N, C-alpha and C positions, 0 to 999 in steps of 0.2 A: 915488852909491847903486847896487846892485848889481842886477844886472839877471837877474831869475828864467826867462826866458827859454832864457838860456843853460844853465842846467842841465837845463830840460826838454828840450833838442832831445840833452841829450849819453847816452845810452843806458847809459852805465858809472854814471848816479846814479841814485835814486831820490828823486821831490820830494815832501813833504807839505803841502797845503797847509790849516791850519786852516779851516775853516769854521762854526765856536761858539768861545764862551768856555773850553768844557770841553773843545774838541779845543788851546786855547790852554794849557790847565792839561795836557793829555796829551803835548804836548811837551817841556815845560818838565819833568813827569815823566821822559820819555825821556831825556830830554841829560841832567841829575841823575842818571838809572843807567848810564845808558853810562860817565859818567864814573869812577862811582863802580867798576863794573866793570874799565873799562881802569886806573884805579889800582891796582887788585887782581891785576893779568894776565890778565882772565877774557877770551876771545876776543870782542869785540863788532863793529858797523859801524861802519865810521868816519866822525863828525859831518865835510862839509865844509864847509856855512856853515849860518847861520840868522840867523833874523829878529833884531833886538834885544826884539822885543817877541811872539817866541813865534810869531810868525804862518805862518811855512813851517823846513820843516826838509829840507836836504837831505844825504841818507848816499851813500856811497860803495857801491855794490850789491855785493852779495856773490851771488856763484851758488851756486846748492844742486843738488846732486848729488841726483835723484831716489830712486836707490834705497837700500833700508833692507839695512841689515851688520848682521853680529854686531861688524866692526870698528867702525860709525857708534853702535851701542849701548853700548859698551866706551869709546867715547872720548865720549858724551852723559852717563852714567853719572858718567864721572871730574870732568867739570867742574861736575857736578851737587853733590859731594863736596866740590868745592872752595868751593862757593858756602857751602854749609852751614857749612864752618869760619870762615871769614870773619867778623868784628863787624859788627853788625846796622848798615844803612845809615840815614843820619840826613837827610832828604833835608830841604830847605825846602818843596817844593809838597806837600802832601797828597794822598793817591792816590785814584785817583777812585774813586766807587762808585756802585754802580746796582743798584736792587731791579725785583721788577718788580712794576705797584701791585698791591695788595693787593685789589680788585675783581677783576683776572685768576684770582686763587688757585682760586675752585671750577671753571673752565674748564678750569684747567691739569690739575687733580685730575681733572674728566672724562676727562681725556684721556689721563692716564696709565691709568686705571683699565680704560678703553676697550682700552689694548694691553695691560692685562692684567697692570699692576703691582698688589700690594699695598701701600698707603699706611699701612697697619700697619707694615708692613715698611719700607718707605720711609722713614718715619721716625723708630725704629728705628735705623736704620742711621744718618741725619741725626746724629742724639742721641749716638749712642758716636763719630763723629768728631770730633762740636764738644766734647767731654769733653778730647781730648785738649791736653795740654800747648802752648804754639805759644813755645818759645825756640831755636827755629834760626832762620838767614839761608833767606831761601826765594827764588827769584823768582819764584814764585807762577802764574805762565801757561808752563810748561816744557813745551810741546808739541813736537810734531814742526813745525812750519809756527814755531815759535820760536827752535827749536834747529836749526839749517842745516847740512849736511852738506857741511863746504868742505875745501877742499885744506890742506895746512901745519897748521894747529892742531886739525885734526880738525873741528871744531864752530864753528859761528860762535852767539851766543846775542841775540837781538833783542829787542824789547817789555819795558821793565824798568819799566812805570807803576805793578806792581802788587809790585814787591819789595818786603819786607818781612822781617817775622818769620812763620812757621806749626810746624806739626810737622815732625819731623824727619823727613826721607825725603820728604817731601814731595814737589819734584820728582821725584826718581828715579820716586816710584811714576805722579805724574803722569805724565812718560813714556811709564813700561808700557803705558799708560792708552791713549793716543794711539798709539802704533805700528802700524802698517797689517797688516804678515808677521805672520800670526799665530807664525811659528816662532821671529824673531826676538824679538816680545814674552816667551814664554816662555826665552829666553836668555837674556833684561835680565830677569826677574823674580829667576830663579833665580844668576844673579851677585847681585843684589841681597840676595836670602835668605841670601847664603853669607857676605856682607859685611857682617850684620850680628850684632852680640850675640843669645845667646836670648832675654832678657825683651825686645828690641824686637821680637821676633817678633808677636806680639800686634796692638800698634799699626801695623806693617804692614800688617797684613790686616785691622784696621779701617779703614783708608787705603785698599785697594784695593779694599775693598767699596763704601762711599763714591764715592769717583771714576769710579768702572769706572760703576754707579749712575748719579750725576750727570749723566753723557755720555749715557750712555744716552737717561735721561729727557730731556736738552735739547733730543733729538733726535725724538721723539715727542711733547714739549707742545707742537707747534705746531698750527695751521691742518691742514685736509686739503690744500688745494691745495700749501703746501708741504712736502709731505712729502717727502723723499728716502726713496725704500724699498729700496736697494740700503746706505747707511748707514745705516738704522735697523736691516737686519738685521744687517749687519756689528758693529755697538754691541750688538746684543742679545746674538750667538754670543759676542764678547768679555766679556759682563757674566756669563754663564752660565759661560762656562770660570774668568774671574776669583774667582768664591765658590767653586769646586772648590780653586784655587790655595791661598783666604784660606784656607778650612775646613782644610787640611791643616798650616797654622801656629795656628788658633786653632779647633780645630771645636765652640765653646763660644759665638764669636759672636752677634753681633746680628739676623744672617743669613746663619744655613745654609741 
């Protein structure tokens, strides 16, 4: 039997222990996702050991450089493009799904209004996003903390449990939304816009509007004691900036 303690004590390893049946499913999905990524040449974290029943997973620690640079953005966009070009993954384990309880909807809506969001605008932007075709292969959680800035391959992608299909360029837009440095985010956005065909740009604008708005809303639709004021202000500023970028591509969109 493998002694898990030997892994826990190793600073070069990361140990994840499943605390619930949902965690077990997430481990299985993550393993399938990493194996799929590795088969297709996508840099991902190495699996060192795992429990036969997926009650724990040991990975090689990936050292992430905290700096956000244009070189990082270029490497991350390139990998996202490579993922998008791959055949759709066929995982055995179903993806985990979670939705906030319906009884919390009025409270969350109240918090959004209190923060100055127009609910009609929010619903219109979401509806426009929901109408986009889902025919591309996507990671689905392609943000700065899952796309690590590493030596060698440039970036290493982790957390594959939500990989599947989605709108074209979804991962690239998601990355732009979550980059912290405004100059790097704008450079990444301009590179992305330049890389797509003109008829694809309205859909790009639709995704930017929704993903930025959703990210901001998730920050402010929480209890007052849980609010992160600095993070909320940062995401609000990114939302306003993204609306300007999107309007340049599709001025007649749902969220002018």
